[in-house]
N, C-alpha and C positions, 0 to 999 in steps of 0.2 A: 322750572320759570318756562319753560317753553311749551306753548299751547296744545292740547289733546282734542281740542274741538273747537271749528270754525265758527267766528265771531258773526253772530245775525245780524242783517240789517237794520239800521235804526228805527223805530216806528213809533217813538213817542218825539213828538217838537220839541221838549224839554229837552233834546239830546242832538238839536239841530242848531245850525250856525248859517244866517241868513243875512246877505248885504239886499238892501233895499232903497234904490236910489228913484230920483225924480226933480224935475223942474220945482223950484220953490213953490210954495203954497199947495200943493198936489194932494198933500190929504198923507204924507208918509208917517209922519209924530200921531197922528189919529191912528192909523191903521196900527201900528205897533201899540200905542195903547192900551188895546183891546185884548193882546197877547194876557195868556194865564199868570197873576200876580206878579205883573209889571214893574222894572225898575228902570227908571233913567237915570242913564248917568250924563247927565245934558251938559256936553259942551258949548254951545251957543244958544241963545234966546229962542224963544217960539213956542214954549209950551204953557204959555198965559191961558190959552183958550180953552186947556184941556185940564180935569183933577185929574194927579197922576202922582204916584209915590217920585219924587224925584231927587238930586244929589246933585248941586250947582259943582261943576268941573271948570278949576279955573287956570289949573296947572297939571302939570304929570305928576308934582309930588301928591296932590290932589284925587289924581287918577290911581294912583298906586295904594294910596291910603282908604282909597274906596274897593278898591279890587281884593285889599287883604281884609276886608271887613266882610265883603260877600264870600270871599273862600272859607270863611272860618263857620260860615253856614248858620249862626244865628239869627236868622231871620225867615218870614215867609214867601220870599219872592221865589219865583218860578223862571223869569223870563227878565234877562240883561239886555238894556239898551243901551247903545252908544249913539249919542244923536248930536253932532256928528262925528262919524270918525275922522272926516279929515280935518276936525278941529284938534280932535284928539292927537294926528299925528304930527301937527303943528307944535303942539305943546310937548311932546319927545322930543322935537328937534331943538325945540329952546333948554329943556331940560339936560340934552348932551350936550348943545353948545353952553351951556353955562359951567357943566363939569369941566369941557377942556378950556375955557376961557377964552371961546373966542368966539364971533359974531355969527359967524357961517359954517355950515359942515367942509365945503372946500378948504378953508382955514387948517386945518389939519394934516393937510398932506397927505398923497397916496392914497386917496380916497379913505383913510383913517376915519374918517369925521362921518361919512355915507354909511359906512359899513355898523358904525355905532350906533348911529340912528336905528339902521334898519333893525339891526340885533335887538336894541331893548325894546321898540315897538312890539317885531315877531315873536318877543320872549312873553310881553304881557299879555299880546292877545290867545296866542297858544293854550296859557295857562289860564284862561277866561273860558275858550271853548271847549277844553277838558273838563270843566266842572261839571255837576247834573244838573245844567239850568241851560235852558236857551238863550243864543246869543244872536240877539238882531243888531246890526252897523246902518244906520242911515248914511246915503252922500247924497249931492246932488248932483245932477245930470249938464253935461255938455256937448256940444256937439264938435267933432272934430275931423278935419279931411284926412282919409287914409288912401291907400295905393293898393290895388286890387288889380288881380290878372286883366279884369275888363275896364280898369281905370278909378280914375279916382272918383272914390264915394263919400257922402257925409253920414258919419256914425256915431251914435248917443251913447257915452259910455258914460261911468260917474267920474267925478272931478277931481279927485284922489291923484297926488303926483303921482309918477309912474313906477318907482321903485315902490312905495306904500300899495300900488294897485295891485301888484304881481304878489304882494305880501298876503293880500286880503282875500283876492282873487285864490289863491292857490289854496287858502283854509275853510273858505265856505262849502255850504253844502247846496247852498241857491243863490242864484242872482238874480233878482226880481226886478224887473223896470215899470214904473207905474208911466202909465201912456194915455194920449186921447183915441178913440176908435170912433169913427164917423158912422153915421146912418143914415138913410134918406126915406122918408116915406112916401107914400103913392103923389105928394102934391110934389115932388123935389123936394121939399124941406131937408134940411141938414141937422140935424142934433149929434151932439157926443155923450160919453160916458168914458171915464175913469176906466181902465183896467189896468190888469196886471198882466205883465209878458213873462214867460218861463223860459221860452227856448231861443237861442241865439240867431240871430240873421246878421247877413252883411250891414243891416242897417241900424240897431242897437244891439248893446252887450247884454245878453240874459243866458241862465243855465239852469239846471235842475238835477243834479249828479242824483237822488233819488229816485228819479225815473217816474215819479207818482203824479205829477202835477200837467192836467191839461196845458196847452201852447197858452191859451188865455183865460184870466180869470176875470170876475167881475173887482172893481175895489172894495172888497167888504170882507172883513178878516174871519168871520164867521164861514163863509164861502169858502177859503182859502182853509181853514181848519177841516172845515167837510171835504172839501176834496183830496186832501192828505189824508184822512182816516181812512177815507172811501176806499182810494189806491193803497193805503198800507193793508188795511182787512183783505181785501181781494189776493192782496199777495201771500200774506201769510195761510189765506185757504188754499192756493197754489201749491203751496212747499207742503203742507201739511199730508 
């Protein structure tokens, strides 16, 4: 049972778990829809403008059923997208509370309700992340005031509740934040382009455990794939 060789770094996007977040109408779903053989588990409306494969998810029971079918592997999909993970967590909370016959997690006493919600949420996400498919989770962006050594700063982060946020951030390989970047021309005119931030700063939450992405990418899925693939090939050549 014990390994005899080291596990190589994941070199395929089908093995990667991503959290992508942004303000509403910034293009999260459009970006995800370009992933290889994408299947949306749609926990909220917002895909009407896209031609996608999707399963409407209205409850945690429906989420469990969809995940069981995905795990069975009798399908052509290679990327699973939960859009949004915020609503999925809410459904998980409602599911656990219903099983306990309570209206809120706090009513279970001694933190039992919160623990059961988080355990169920983490259990299902972990199983999905271990399947041989890419897993993309979307969330909305919010601004929060946080205390630093230099004082209070405004930081952009996903809208997930803190407990769910810790679970998600602990398992994803990439935290990608869709932002606007300003550019000024010779006439002093300002234009904006949508970009993907991949590295953390005090002003927004982001991250790339693979270490393969540049700090900023255009909001263009093929550009993302090209950057990941190019860096992966370079890492493999260096290792050989």
